[in-house]
DRENDO-1510 file (C-alpha; in Angstrom, 1 decimal, always signed):
<recs>
REC; n; res; u; v; w
REC; 1; UNK; -17.1; -42.2; -8.0 .
REC; 2; UNK; -14.7; -39.5; -7.6 .
REC; 3; UNK; -16.1; -36.2; -6.0 .
REC; 4; UNK; -13.9; -33.7; -6.1 .
REC; 5; UNK; -12.7; -31.8; -2.8 .
REC; 6; UNK; -12.6; -28.5; -3.7 .
REC; 7; UNK; -15.6; -28.7; -4.8 .
REC; 8; UNK; -17.4; -30.5; -2.4 .
REC; 9; UNK; -15.5; -27.7; +0.2 .
REC; 10; UNK; -17.2; -24.6; -1.7 .
REC; 11; UNK; -21.1; -27.0; -1.6 .
REC; 12; UNK; -20.2; -27.5; +2.4 .
REC; 13; UNK; -19.2; -23.7; +3.0 .
REC; 14; UNK; -22.5; -22.3; +0.7 .
REC; 15; UNK; -24.8; -25.4; +3.1 .
REC; 16; UNK; -23.1; -24.9; +6.3 .
REC; 17; UNK; -26.2; -23.2; +7.4 .
REC; 18; UNK; -28.7; -24.8; +5.6 .
REC; 19; UNK; -29.0; -28.4; +5.0 .
REC; 20; UNK; -32.8; -28.3; +3.6 .
REC; 21; UNK; -30.9; -26.4; +0.8 .
REC; 22; UNK; -28.7; -28.5; +0.5 .
REC; 23; UNK; -31.2; -31.6; +0.5 .
REC; 24; UNK; -32.9; -29.2; -2.0 .
REC; 25; UNK; -29.7; -29.2; -4.4 .
REC; 26; UNK; -28.9; -32.3; -4.0 .
REC; 27; UNK; -32.3; -32.5; -5.6 .
REC; 28; UNK; -33.1; -31.3; -8.0 .
REC; 29; UNK; -29.3; -32.0; -9.4 .
REC; 30; UNK; -30.6; -35.8; -9.5 .
REC; 31; UNK; -33.5; -34.9; -11.3 .
REC; 32; UNK; -32.1; -32.9; -13.9 .
REC; 33; UNK; -29.1; -35.2; -14.4 .
REC; 34; UNK; -31.5; -38.0; -14.8 .
REC; 35; UNK; -33.7; -36.0; -17.1 .
REC; 36; UNK; -30.3; -35.3; -19.0 .
REC; 37; UNK; -29.2; -38.8; -19.7 .
REC; 38; UNK; -32.9; -39.9; -20.5 .
REC; 39; UNK; -32.4; -37.0; -23.5 .
REC; 40; UNK; -29.4; -37.9; -24.6 .
REC; 41; UNK; -29.9; -41.4; -24.4 .
REC; 42; UNK; -33.3; -40.5; -26.5 .
REC; 43; UNK; -30.7; -38.1; -29.0 .
REC; 44; UNK; -28.8; -40.7; -29.4 .
REC; 45; UNK; -31.5; -43.4; -30.5 .
REC; 46; UNK; -33.0; -40.8; -32.9 .
REC; 47; UNK; -29.4; -39.7; -34.2 .
REC; 48; UNK; -30.1; -36.5; -33.1 .
REC; 49; UNK; -26.4; -34.6; -32.9 .
REC; 50; UNK; -27.9; -31.6; -31.7 .
REC; 51; UNK; -30.0; -32.6; -28.7 .
REC; 52; UNK; -27.6; -35.1; -28.0 .
REC; 53; UNK; -24.7; -32.0; -27.7 .
REC; 54; UNK; -27.1; -29.7; -25.6 .
REC; 55; UNK; -27.8; -32.1; -23.1 .
REC; 56; UNK; -24.2; -33.1; -22.7 .
REC; 57; UNK; -23.2; -29.6; -22.5 .
REC; 58; UNK; -26.0; -28.7; -20.0 .
REC; 59; UNK; -25.2; -31.7; -17.5 .
REC; 60; UNK; -22.0; -31.1; -17.6 .
REC; 61; UNK; -21.9; -27.6; -16.2 .
REC; 62; UNK; -24.7; -29.3; -13.4 .
REC; 63; UNK; -21.9; -31.9; -13.1 .
REC; 64; UNK; -19.3; -29.8; -12.5 .
REC; 65; UNK; -20.7; -27.6; -9.3 .
REC; 66; UNK; -20.7; -31.1; -7.5 .
REC; 67; UNK; -16.7; -31.9; -8.9 .
REC; 68; UNK; -18.0; -34.8; -10.7 .
REC; 69; UNK; -14.9; -35.0; -13.2 .
REC; 70; UNK; -15.1; -37.9; -14.7 .
REC; 71; UNK; -19.2; -37.2; -15.7 .
REC; 72; UNK; -17.6; -34.3; -17.0 .
REC; 73; UNK; -15.5; -35.4; -19.0 .
REC; 74; UNK; -17.6; -37.9; -20.4 .
REC; 75; UNK; -20.3; -35.2; -21.3 .
REC; 76; UNK; -17.5; -32.8; -22.7 .
REC; 77; UNK; -17.0; -36.0; -25.2 .
REC; 78; UNK; -19.9; -36.5; -25.9 .
REC; 79; UNK; -20.5; -33.2; -26.6 .
REC; 80; UNK; -17.8; -32.7; -28.9 .
REC; 81; UNK; -18.3; -36.2; -30.9 .
REC; 82; UNK; -21.1; -34.7; -32.0 .
REC; 83; UNK; -20.1; -31.6; -33.2 .
REC; 84; UNK; -20.2; -30.4; -37.3 .
REC; 85; UNK; -19.4; -34.0; -38.3 .
REC; 86; UNK; -20.8; -36.2; -35.7 .
REC; 87; UNK; -18.8; -39.6; -34.8 .
REC; 88; UNK; -21.7; -42.3; -34.0 .
REC; 89; UNK; -19.7; -44.9; -33.4 .
REC; 90; UNK; -17.8; -42.8; -30.6 .
REC; 91; UNK; -21.1; -41.3; -29.6 .
REC; 92; UNK; -22.9; -45.1; -29.3 .
REC; 93; UNK; -20.7; -46.2; -26.9 .
REC; 94; UNK; -19.9; -43.4; -24.7 .
REC; 95; UNK; -24.0; -43.4; -23.8 .
REC; 96; UNK; -24.0; -45.8; -22.1 .
REC; 97; UNK; -20.5; -45.4; -20.2 .
REC; 98; UNK; -22.4; -41.5; -19.3 .
REC; 99; UNK; -25.4; -43.2; -17.9 .
REC; 100; UNK; -23.5; -45.5; -15.9 .
REC; 101; UNK; -21.4; -42.2; -14.7 .
REC; 102; UNK; -24.2; -40.8; -13.6 .
REC; 103; UNK; -25.9; -42.6; -11.3 .
REC; 104; UNK; -22.4; -43.6; -10.0 .
REC; 105; UNK; -22.8; -39.6; -9.0 .
REC; 106; UNK; -26.5; -39.9; -7.6 .
REC; 107; UNK; -24.9; -42.2; -5.6 .
REC; 108; UNK; -22.0; -40.4; -4.0 .
REC; 109; UNK; -23.7; -37.1; -4.3 .
REC; 110; UNK; -26.5; -38.8; -2.2 .
REC; 111; UNK; -23.8; -39.9; +0.1 .
REC; 112; UNK; -22.6; -36.8; +0.7 .
REC; 113; UNK; -25.9; -35.2; +1.0 .
REC; 114; UNK; -26.5; -37.5; +4.0 .
REC; 115; UNK; -22.9; -36.7; +6.2 .
REC; 116; UNK; -24.2; -33.0; +6.2 .
REC; 117; UNK; -27.4; -33.5; +7.6 .
</recs>
C-alpha cells in the first residue's frame, strides 16, 4: 500500500510537535475507516445504494487526508456505481477489494505513525 508523500509531509508538518495528536488522528481514522467499511458491507448485503454511496463518499474523503489514493479511488468508483441506476454486479466485486484496501491502508498509516513517534 502506497501513501502519497505530499499528504504525509503535510501531516508531518501539522503534527511535528504533537505526537499524541498524530496518534489520536491515526486512531480516529482507523476507527472511522473500519466503521465505514462495515457500513459499506452491510449496505451491499442489504442492496442499499444510498448507504453504500454515503459511506464510500465519507471514506474517500478520510482516505485523501492520508494520501491513500488507491483506497480513495476504490471509494469513488463504488460511490459512482451506486448512483442513479446501481450497478450491483460491480458493487459486489468492488466491496471486498475495498475492505482489503482499508486494512492495507490502516497498516501503512500505523507504520507511519510508529515512525513519527
